C-alpha positions in Angstrom: 36.2 -33.8 81.8 38.9 -34.4 79.3 40.2 -37.0 80.9 37.4 -38.9 79.4 38.4 -42.2 77.3 35.8 -42.8 74.4 36.1 -46.7 72.9 34.1 -46.9 70.4 32.8 -44.3 67.1 29.2 -44.6 69.3 30.9 -43.1 72.4 32.6 -40.7 70.7 29.5 -39.5 68.6 27.1 -38.7 72.2 29.4 -37.2 73.2 30.3 -34.3 70.8 26.4 -34.0 70.5 26.0 -33.6 73.8 29.1 -30.9 74.2 27.4 -29.5 70.4 23.6 -29.3 72.1 25.0 -27.1 75.3 27.0 -25.0 72.7 23.9 -23.7 70.5 21.3 -23.9 73.6 23.8 -20.9 75.0 23.9 -19.2 71.8 20.2 -19.4 71.4 20.1 -18.1 74.8 22.4 -15.4 74.4 21.9 -13.8 70.8 18.7 -12.6 71.7 20.2 -10.5 74.8 23.1 -9.6 72.7 20.4 -8.2 70.2 18.2 -6.2 73.0 21.6 -5.0 74.1 22.8 -3.7 70.8 19.1 -2.5 69.7 17.8 -1.2 73.0 19.7 2.0 73.1 18.2 4.7 70.9 
């Protein structure tokens, strides 16, 4: 993954947008679970 050669700005933007979507998707899945962990115990 780190040996990917990026030739143009469009390739760079597409690559970084894909990584950003993966990170945001992970956060959207993780945050409700973490919130439930914090507020579940009383």
